[in-house]
C-alpha positions in Angstrom: 13.4 17.6 -6.3 12.1 18.3 -2.2 14.0 17.9 0.8 11.3 15.4 2.4 12.8 13.1 -0.1 16.3 13.0 2.4 16.0 10.7 4.6 12.1 9.8 4.8 11.4 9.2 1.2 15.1 8.5 -0.2 14.5 4.4 -0.7 10.8 5.0 -1.6 12.7 7.1 -4.2 14.5 4.3 -5.4 11.4 1.7 -5.6 9.4 4.2 -7.7 12.5 5.2 -10.1 13.2 0.7 -10.7 9.1 0.6 -11.6 9.3 4.1 -13.7 6.8 5.5 -11.4 8.8 8.4 -9.5 6.5 11.1 -9.5 9.3 14.0 -10.1 11.8 14.7 -13.1 9.4 12.2 -15.3 11.5 12.1 -18.1 11.5 10.0 -21.3 13.2 7.1 -20.4 10.9 6.7 -17.0 8.4 6.9 -19.6 9.7 3.6 -21.9 10.5 1.4 -19.1 6.5 2.1 -17.9 5.6 1.1 -20.9 7.9 -1.3 -21.1 6.8 -3.0 -17.5 2.8 -2.8 -18.3 3.7 -4.7 -21.5 5.2 -7.7 -19.3 2.7 -7.6 -16.7 -0.3 -7.2 -18.9 0.9 -9.9 -21.2 1.8 -12.3 -18.5 -2.2 -11.7 -18.5 -3.3 -12.6 -22.1 -0.6 -15.7 -22.0 -2.6 -16.9 -19.0 -5.9 -16.5 -20.0 -4.9 -17.8 -23.6 -4.4 -21.3 -22.0 -8.4 -21.5 -21.7 -7.8 -22.1 -25.9 -5.7 -24.8 -26.3 -6.7 -26.9 -22.9 -9.3 -28.8 -21.3 -11.1 -26.2 -19.3 -12.3 -28.7 -16.2 -13.1 -26.7 -13.0 -10.2 -26.9 -11.1 -8.2 -25.7 -14.5 -10.3 -22.6 -14.4 -9.5 -22.2 -11.1 -5.4 -22.5 -11.1 -5.7 -19.9 -14.1 -7.9 -17.5 -12.7 -6.1 -17.6 -9.7 -2.7 -16.3 -10.6 -4.3 -14.5 -13.4 -6.5 -12.6 -11.0 -3.5 -11.7 -9.5 -1.3 -10.4 -12.3 -4.7 -7.8 -13.4 -4.7 -6.3 -9.7 -1.1 -5.5 -9.9 -1.8 -4.1 -13.9 -4.9 -1.8 -12.4 -2.6 -0.8 -9.7 -0.1 0.5 -11.8 -1.5 1.7 -14.7 -3.5 3.7 -11.9 -0.9 4.8 -10.0 0.6 6.4 -13.3 -2.5 8.2 -14.1 -2.6 10.1 -11.3 1.3 10.3 -11.0 0.8 13.9 -11.2 -1.7 14.4 -8.2 0.6 12.5 -6.4 3.7 15.0 -7.1 1.2 17.6 -6.1 0.2 15.6 -3.1 4.0 14.9 -1.8 5.1 19.2 -2.5 2.7 20.2 0.0 3.4 17.7 2.7 6.5 19.2 2.4 5.9 22.9 2.1 3.8 22.0 5.7 7.0 19.9 6.9 8.8 22.9 6.2 7.3 25.1 8.0 7.4 23.6 11.7 9.8 25.6 13.4 9.1 23.9 17.3 12.0 22.1 18.1 9.4 19.3 19.7 6.9 19.4 16.3 9.9 19.1 14.0 11.0 15.6 16.2 7.1 14.1 16.1 7.8 14.5 12.2 11.0 12.3 12.1 9.8 9.8 14.8 6.9 9.3 12.4 9.1 9.8 9.2 11.5 7.3 10.5 8.7 5.0 11.4 7.9 5.0 7.6 11.0 4.2 6.7 11.1 1.1 8.6 8.6 -0.2 7.2 9.4 0.7 4.1 12.9 -1.2 4.5 12.1 -4.2 5.8 9.3 -4.7 3.4 11.8 -4.2 0.6 14.5 -6.8 2.2 11.2 -9.1 1.9 10.4 -8.5 -1.4 14.3 -8.9 -2.6 14.7 -12.1 -0.6 11.2 -13.3 -2.4 12.5 -12.2 -5.8 15.8 -13.3 -5.5 14.3 -17.0 -4.6 12.3 -17.3 -7.5 14.9 -16.1 -9.8 17.2 -18.7 -8.4 14.7 -21.4 -8.5 13.7 -20.7 -12.3 17.4 -21.1 -13.4 19.1 -23.6 -11.1 18.4 -26.5 -12.8 19.8 -25.6 -16.4 22.5 -23.8 -14.8 23.2 -27.3 -13.0 23.0 -29.1 -16.0 25.6 -26.5 -17.8 28.0 -26.9 -14.6 27.6 -30.8 -14.7 27.4 -31.3 -17.9 24.2 -33.3 -17.9 23.3 -34.8 -21.4 19.5 -34.8 -20.0 18.0 -31.9 -18.8 16.4 -31.3 -15.5 12.3 -30.2 -15.4 11.5 -26.9 -15.1 8.5 -26.0 -13.4 7.1 -22.9 -14.3 4.8 -20.5 -11.6 2.3 -19.4 -13.9 0.8 -21.5 -16.6 1.0 -20.0 -20.2 0.2 -20.5 -23.5 2.7 -18.9 -26.0 1.6 -21.1 -29.3 5.3 -22.1 -29.3 7.1 -25.1 -29.0 7.9 -24.8 -24.8 11.1 -26.8 -24.8 12.8 -24.9 -27.9 12.4 -21.7 -26.5 12.2 -22.9 -22.4 14.2 -19.7 -21.4 12.6 -17.2 -23.2 9.3 -18.4 -21.6 11.4 -18.3 -17.9 12.6 -15.0 -18.5 9.1 -13.6 -18.9 7.9 -15.3 -16.1 10.1 -14.3 -13.9 10.4 -10.5 -15.1 6.7 -10.5 -14.7 6.5 -12.0 -11.4 9.6 -9.4 -10.5 8.1 -6.7 -12.0 4.7 -7.6 -10.2 6.1 -7.6 -6.4 8.4 -4.9 -7.1 5.2 -2.4 -8.4 3.5 -3.7 -5.4 6.4 -3.0 -3.1 7.2 0.8 -4.2 3.1 2.0 -4.3 2.3 0.4 -1.2 5.5 1.6 0.9 5.0 5.5 -1.0 1.6 5.6 0.4 2.5 4.1 4.1 5.5 6.7 4.4 2.8 9.5 3.0 0.4 8.1 5.3 3.3 8.1 8.8 3.7 11.5 8.0 0.2 13.1 7.9 -0.4 10.6 11.3 2.4 13.0 12.0 0.5 15.7 11.4 -2.3 14.9 13.7 0.0 14.0 16.5 1.1 18.1 16.2 -2.1 18.7 16.2 -2.3 17.2 19.7 1.0 18.7 20.9 -0.3 22.3 19.6 -3.5 21.4 21.8 -1.9 20.8 24.9 0.9 23.1 25.0 -1.6 26.2 24.1 -3.8 25.0 27.3 -0.7 24.5 28.9 -1.2 25.3 32.5 1.5 27.9 33.3 -1.0 30.0 31.1 -4.1 29.0 32.6 -2.2 30.5 35.9 -1.6 33.8 34.9 -4.7 34.7 32.2 -4.0 37.6 30.4 -4.5 39.8 26.9 -1.6 38.4 25.8 -1.9 35.0 27.1 -5.8 34.8 25.9 -4.4 36.0 22.1 -1.3 33.1 22.5 -4.2 30.2 23.3 -6.1 31.9 20.4 -2.8 31.8 17.8 -2.1 28.2 19.4 -5.7 26.5 19.0 -5.6 28.0 15.6 -2.6 26.5 14.6 -3.8 23.4 15.9 -6.8 23.4 13.9 -5.4 24.2 10.9 -2.7 20.8 10.9 -5.7 19.1 11.4 -7.5 20.1 8.7 -4.6 19.7 6.6 -3.4 16.3 7.7 -7.3 15.2 7.1 -7.1 17.0 3.5 -3.8 15.4 2.5 -5.5 11.9 3.5 -8.4 12.1 2.0 -7.1 13.4 -1.0 -4.9 10.7 -2.0 -7.4 8.3 -1.2 -10.2 9.8 -3.2 -7.9 10.0 -6.4 -7.5 6.0 -6.1 -11.6 5.3 -4.9 -12.9 3.7 -7.8 -9.1 1.6 -8.3 -9.1 0.5 -4.5 -12.8 -0.7 -4.0 -12.1 -2.7 -7.7 -8.6 -4.3 -6.3 -10.6 -5.0 -2.2 -13.1 -7.0 -4.0 -10.1 -9.0 -6.1 -8.5 -9.4 -3.7 -11.1 -11.2 -2.0 -12.2 -13.7 -4.7 -8.5 -14.0 -5.7 -7.2 -15.0 -1.8 -10.6 -17.3 -2.3 -9.0 -19.4 -5.1 -5.6 -19.5 -4.3 -7.4 -20.8 -0.8 -9.1 -23.6 -3.1 -5.9 -24.7 -4.7 -4.0 -25.5 -1.4 -6.3 -27.1 0.3 -6.8 -29.4 -3.0 -3.4 -30.3 -3.2 -2.7 -33.5 -3.8 1.0 -35.0 -4.6 2.9 -32.1 -6.0 4.1 -29.2 -3.2 5.4 -27.7 -6.3 2.1 -26.5 -7.4 1.0 -25.2 -4.2 4.1 -22.8 -3.7 2.4 -19.9 -6.1 -0.9 -19.9 -4.2 0.5 -19.4 -0.8 3.1 -16.5 -2.4 -0.1 -15.0 -3.7 -2.1 -15.5 -0.1 1.0 -13.8 1.6 0.5 -11.1 -0.8 -2.9 -10.0 -0.6 -3.3 -10.8 2.8 -0.4 -8.7 3.8 -1.9 -5.4 1.0 -5.0 -6.2 2.9 -3.5 -6.2 6.2 -1.8 -3.1 5.8 -4.2 -0.8 4.0 -6.7 -1.5 6.9 -3.7 -0.9 9.4 -3.3 2.4 7.7 -6.5 3.3 7.9 -7.1 2.4 10.8 -4.1 4.5 12.6 -5.3 7.4 11.1 -8.9 7.4 12.5 -6.8 6.3 15.8 -4.5 9.6 15.6 -7.4 11.5 14.2 -9.6 10.4 17.6 -6.7 11.3 20.0 -6.3 15.0 18.5 -10.3 15.0 19.9 -9.3 13.1 23.5 -7.0 15.7 23.7 -9.4 18.4 23.5 -11.8 16.6 25.9 -9.3 16.6 28.5 -7.9 19.6 28.9 -9.6 22.5 31.4 -11.1 24.1 28.1 -14.2 25.0 30.0 -11.9 27.4 32.5 -10.5 29.5 29.9 -13.1 33.2 28.6 -15.8 33.0 26.2 -14.3 33.0 22.4 -11.9 30.0 23.3 -14.5 28.1 25.2 -16.9 28.4 21.6 -13.6 27.5 19.7 -13.2 24.6 21.7 -16.9 23.5 22.0 -16.3 23.5 17.7 -13.8 21.5 17.8 -15.8 18.8 20.6 -18.5 19.2 18.1 -16.0 17.9 15.3 -15.1 15.0 16.8 -19.0 13.5 17.1 -17.7 12.8 13.3 -15.1 10.0 13.4 -12.9 10.6 10.3 -12.0 7.3 8.3 -10.4 7.0 5.3 -13.3 4.9 2.4 -13.0 2.8 -0.5 -16.0 3.4 -3.0 -18.3 4.9 0.5 -18.7 1.0 1.1 -15.3 -0.3 2.4 -13.9 1.3 5.7 -9.9 0.8 6.1 -10.2 -0.6 9.6 -8.9 -3.8 11.7 -12.7 -4.7 11.2 -12.6 -4.5 7.4 -10.3 -6.5 7.3 -11.1 -8.9 9.5 -14.5 -9.0 7.7 -13.0 -9.0 3.8 -10.5 -12.3 5.2 -14.0 -14.3 6.8 -16.0 -13.2 3.5 -12.6 -15.0 1.4 -12.9 -17.8 3.4 -16.5 -18.3 3.0 -16.2 -18.0 -0.7 -13.9 -20.1 -0.4 -16.1 -22.5 1.5 -18.9 -22.4 -0.8 -16.4 -23.4 -3.8 -14.9 -26.4 -1.8 -18.5 -27.5 -1.0 -19.2 -27.3 -4.6 -16.3 -29.5 -6.4 
């Protein structure tokens, strides 16, 4: 158990334990929990696909089933990918802890705490929104039956099933089992997305804090007081300060790249699937007729996919901006006033700053606000094409 968990990753630990994904102290119970949740999500996908065997496959029906089945498949891929790489995540969190543990300067500790609490705020807000959504889904699914029992109504109320599934069973007889399976699948899917997503946000927020510490170390090393009194001791302090700044900057880039590189293929396919799913669900919203309940699920999927793409690109842009800030700091200090060996070190930093640092997926998608806008624009374009062909 690492100290970094408290207070910054305490909520992330709860979420990951709830989904069987906490990378530390993986016990047999956690593996059973993962297997159970994975089976529920997988069967949710399978039972949606089986509807093609018993229903008339019109274009509208195909779009309706694929739009939700594709979204569930994305969660299954994300869930299994994290579990496969759980040892890597554990190693990266342990390394992050060791780096933070070595910080001694009060200002540096304050910087990392600021970014740690920022990550925790993101986790808290997104968890609260998701918990409210899960509660609303459960209430909407089971309320009609509860009212039937409380009010002793002989005639049962109609239940709207969020997911179109074919169990090859009498749906009236096994209605509550079906409702339970659908509700569990949706709740687990949301919990998995939030648990993994907020974990990555909190982790990358800490790496942003490391970039900011690198900027602080450069500013401190190249301080005006040292500039006024250059001596051998001060030269050594300047040189040591710059080396420490380079070291933590290298560690920040390494931690960021290692996390993304282990999920590179996964996120490449998830981005493509997100764009397709977004297009299909936009089509459903645009073509609904009378029953407004038919667009509740598509609207929910659109919201979650949009947030998924936005926060992924937001953190990528955040990392790039903090990396650029390090080299902007190098440009702004009076490095040319220092001894030659210090100038050479600063020129080396300036040369490295000529190449921007980005988080990428499959070497094609560069995480940034521009990428987010491009993906949304592409999804809307595909939706327009599908809509024009109906």
